[in-house]
C-alpha positions in Angstrom: 82.5 -44.6 34.1 79.9 -43.0 36.3 76.3 -42.9 34.9 75.5 -39.6 33.3 72.7 -38.2 35.4 70.4 -35.1 34.8 68.5 -33.3 37.5 65.1 -32.0 36.4 63.9 -29.2 38.6 66.4 -26.7 40.0 64.4 -25.4 42.9 65.4 -25.8 46.5 65.8 -29.6 46.8 66.8 -29.9 43.1 69.7 -27.6 43.8 70.9 -29.9 46.6 70.7 -33.0 44.2 72.7 -30.8 41.6 75.5 -30.0 44.0 75.7 -33.4 45.4 75.9 -35.5 42.2 78.5 -32.8 41.1 80.6 -34.0 44.1 80.0 -37.6 43.1 81.2 -37.0 39.6 77.8 -38.1 38.1 76.2 -34.7 37.3 75.8 -34.6 33.4 73.1 -32.0 32.9 70.5 -29.8 34.5 67.0 -28.7 33.3 64.2 -26.4 34.6 61.1 -24.8 33.0 62.9 -21.7 33.7 65.8 -21.7 31.2 67.6 -18.9 32.9 67.6 -21.0 36.3 69.0 -23.9 34.5 71.7 -21.9 32.7 72.7 -20.4 36.2 73.3 -23.8 37.6 75.0 -25.3 34.4 77.5 -22.3 34.5 78.0 -22.8 38.1 78.5 -26.6 38.0 80.2 -26.8 34.8 77.5 -29.0 33.1 75.0 -29.0 30.2 71.6 -27.0 30.6 69.0 -28.9 28.5 65.4 -28.1 27.7 63.0 -30.4 29.8 61.5 -31.9 26.6 65.0 -33.0 25.1 66.0 -34.8 28.3 63.9 -37.9 27.5 65.2 -38.4 24.1 69.0 -37.6 24.5 71.4 -40.7 24.2 73.9 -39.1 26.4 71.7 -39.3 29.5 71.4 -42.3 31.6 69.3 -41.4 34.4 67.1 -38.4 35.6 66.5 -37.2 39.1 63.1 -35.5 39.2 62.4 -32.7 42.0 59.4 -31.3 40.8 55.9 -30.4 42.2 54.4 -33.8 43.0 51.6 -33.3 40.4 54.2 -33.5 37.5 56.1 -36.4 38.8 54.2 -39.4 37.4 53.7 -38.3 33.9 57.3 -37.2 33.5 58.7 -40.4 35.2 56.7 -42.5 32.6 58.2 -40.5 29.8 61.6 -41.0 31.2 61.4 -44.7 31.7 59.9 -45.0 28.2 63.0 -43.1 26.9 65.1 -45.7 28.4 66.2 -43.5 31.4 66.5 -44.7 35.1 64.8 -42.3 37.5 65.1 -41.1 40.8 61.7 -39.4 41.8 61.4 -37.1 44.8 58.6 -37.6 47.5 55.5 -37.7 46.9 56.0 -39.6 43.6 52.5 -38.6 42.8 49.3 -37.4 44.3 47.2 -40.3 43.5 47.8 -44.2 44.0 46.7 -44.8 40.6 49.3 -42.3 39.0 52.0 -43.8 41.3 51.3 -47.4 40.1 51.2 -46.3 36.4 54.7 -44.9 36.9 56.1 -47.8 38.7 54.5 -50.4 36.3 56.0 -48.2 33.2 59.4 -48.7 34.8 59.0 -52.4 35.2 57.8 -52.7 31.6 60.8 -50.8 30.3 63.3 -52.5 32.6 64.4 -49.3 34.1 65.4 -48.5 37.8 62.8 -46.6 39.7 63.9 -45.2 43.1 62.1 -42.8 45.4 63.7 -40.0 47.4 62.8 -41.2 51.0 66.1 -39.7 52.1 65.9 -40.6 55.7 66.2 -44.2 55.2 69.6 -43.5 54.3 70.4 -41.5 57.5 73.2 -43.4 59.5 71.3 -43.0 62.6 68.2 -44.6 61.1 70.2 -47.3 59.9 71.9 -48.0 63.0 68.5 -47.9 64.9 67.1 -50.4 62.2 70.0 -52.7 63.0 69.4 -52.5 66.8 65.8 -53.5 66.1 66.8 -56.4 63.9 69.2 -57.8 66.4 66.4 -57.7 69.1 68.1 -55.0 71.3 64.7 -53.4 71.9 62.7 -56.7 72.4 59.4 -56.8 70.4 58.5 -53.6 68.9 55.1 -52.6 70.2 54.8 -48.9 69.4 56.2 -46.2 66.9 55.5 -42.5 67.0 57.1 -39.8 65.0 56.9 -35.9 65.1 57.9 -33.8 62.2 57.1 -30.3 63.1 58.2 -26.8 61.9 57.3 -23.6 60.2 56.9 -24.1 56.3 57.3 -25.0 53.7 53.9 -24.1 52.1 52.6 -25.7 49.2 49.5 -25.2 46.9 49.0 -28.7 46.0 49.9 -30.9 49.0 49.3 -30.5 52.6 51.6 -30.8 55.9 50.8 -34.7 55.7 51.7 -35.3 52.0 54.8 -32.9 52.3 56.2 -33.9 55.7 54.9 -37.6 56.3 56.4 -39.6 53.5 60.0 -39.7 55.2 58.6 -41.0 58.5 56.0 -43.4 56.9 59.1 -44.9 54.8 61.0 -45.5 58.1 57.9 -46.9 59.9 57.4 -49.4 57.0 60.9 -50.5 57.1 60.7 -51.2 60.8 57.4 -53.0 60.7 58.0 -54.9 57.3 54.3 -54.8 56.6 51.5 -52.3 55.7 48.9 -51.1 58.4 45.6 -52.7 58.4 43.9 -49.6 59.8 44.7 -45.9 59.1 42.8 -43.1 60.6 43.7 -39.6 60.0 42.8 -36.1 61.6 43.8 -32.8 60.2 43.3 -29.0 60.8 43.5 -26.4 58.3 44.2 -22.8 59.2 45.5 -21.0 56.1 43.4 -22.4 53.4 41.7 -25.7 52.7 44.9 -27.9 53.0 45.8 -29.4 56.3 48.4 -27.5 58.3 48.4 -30.1 61.0 47.9 -33.7 60.5 47.6 -36.9 62.7 47.9 -40.5 61.4 46.9 -43.5 63.7 47.9 -46.9 62.4 47.4 -50.4 63.4 49.3 -53.2 62.1 48.6 -57.1 61.6 50.9 -58.1 64.6 49.2 -55.7 67.0 51.8 -52.9 66.7 50.4 -49.5 66.8 51.8 -46.3 65.3 51.1 -42.5 65.5 52.6 -39.8 63.3 52.2 -36.1 63.8 53.2 -33.4 61.2 52.8 -29.6 61.3 54.0 -26.8 59.1 52.6 -24.2 61.5 54.8 -25.0 64.5 57.0 -22.4 66.4 59.8 -24.9 66.9 61.4 -27.7 64.8 61.1 -31.3 65.9 62.3 -34.3 63.8 61.9 -37.3 66.1 61.2 -41.0 65.7 60.5 -43.0 68.8 60.4 -46.8 68.9 58.9 -48.6 71.9 60.0 -52.2 72.5 59.4 -54.9 75.3 63.1 -54.5 76.4 64.0 -50.8 75.5 62.9 -47.8 73.8 64.9 -45.8 71.3 64.7 -42.2 69.8 66.2 -41.0 66.5 66.3 -37.1 67.0 67.6 -35.3 64.0 67.6 -32.1 65.6 70.3 -33.3 68.1 74.1 -33.1 67.3 75.6 -36.4 66.0 76.7 -37.9 69.1 73.1 -37.6 70.4 71.0 -38.4 67.4 70.3 -42.0 68.5 69.4 -42.7 72.2 68.3 -46.0 73.9 66.5 -46.0 77.1 66.5 -49.2 79.0 63.5 -48.6 81.2 61.7 -51.5 83.0 58.0 -51.9 83.8 56.6 -54.9 85.7 53.9 -55.9 88.1 54.7 -56.5 91.8 51.9 -57.6 94.1 49.4 -56.6 91.8 50.8 -53.1 91.4 52.7 -51.6 88.6 56.3 -50.7 89.3 59.1 -49.2 87.2 62.5 -48.0 86.9 64.0 -45.1 84.7 67.5 -45.1 83.5 69.4 -42.3 81.6 69.7 -42.8 78.0 72.8 -44.5 76.5 73.8 -42.6 73.1 74.7 -45.1 70.3 77.6 -44.1 68.2 76.5 -43.1 64.8 78.9 -42.7 61.9 78.6 -39.2 60.2 77.4 -39.1 56.6 75.1 -36.9 54.6 71.8 -38.9 53.9 71.4 -37.4 50.5 74.9 -38.3 49.5 74.4 -41.8 50.6 70.9 -41.9 48.9 72.4 -40.7 45.5 75.5 -43.3 45.8 72.9 -46.0 46.3 71.0 -44.7 43.0 74.3 -44.7 41.2 75.1 -48.3 42.4 71.8 -49.5 41.3 72.0 -47.9 37.9 75.4 -49.8 37.7 74.2 -53.2 39.1 70.5 -53.0 38.0 69.6 -54.0 41.6 66.2 -53.0 43.1 66.5 -49.8 45.2 66.2 -49.9 49.0 63.5 -47.1 48.6 61.6 -48.6 45.6 58.6 -47.7 43.7 56.6 -50.3 45.4 57.5 -48.8 48.7 56.4 -45.5 47.5 53.0 -46.8 46.5 52.4 -48.2 50.0 53.3 -44.9 51.4 50.8 -43.3 49.2 48.1 -45.8 50.1 48.6 -44.8 53.7 48.6 -40.9 53.0 45.4 -41.4 50.8 43.6 -43.3 53.7 44.6 -40.7 56.1 44.1 -37.5 54.4 41.4 -35.2 55.8 39.7 -32.9 53.3 38.5 -29.3 54.2 35.9 -27.5 52.2 36.7 -24.0 53.6 39.6 -22.4 55.3 37.8 -22.4 58.8 36.3 -25.9 58.7 
């Protein structure tokens, strides 16, 4: 029997969780501070609509997916795990490292699964890329850069860095297997005092460096992760169609008689099995509930991501600073 999962928060991303869990046969209830919104989804998906406060004490709910404004995640996650519920918390799981640590520790203390919605870790193209790196196809990884640009969404509590960067930081940490020893951030605020453009520069213990660029005021969409190795370079471009999402460039650079020489090659596109990352993420969550295994995107990883976000955040006192 599938675990009985409730979705708390019926906004844009919550609605995606609702429909996906319904398709997986694990949706039991929906909940929102707006009762009419919850009732609408309950009617549409043939499930229960439950008041938020009741979610944490009901015996017929095994787990809760939280898709809320991030300032509410930590307190409600603590309530959930103390009520015996496993949780999947959307990113970012909190707005401070301290709140994140409190929620993750509460899950440990109560023996509950704590998973974080770093959904791109479950993208087949990223999984394939990670496999190539692990097999040494790219050689030694020396540099990683990611661009996540577009127009919107705009939030009152978190800026472009906190809204857009967690996915890429999760992928970068999965590749490096370690936290950076140096983080430097740059930001620019155009609309109010929150950064609409943000850069992160990171240095890792083994000399690997990484650069991340996010923007919510960009005229075009870009969703690209580039990994530069000593043997080859790879690009995961989520804007491209499936057959071109993962490209490997086997360029060569060497010294010849004291001069640098290089060759360029056309990219080879790596076959990637099609699959919806959110479906795969929720299947993994269900599996972790059933087996009590540690999630691939654990609370500990989310804390590491928040440490980087905190170190790289640039504060602005006025809209034109």
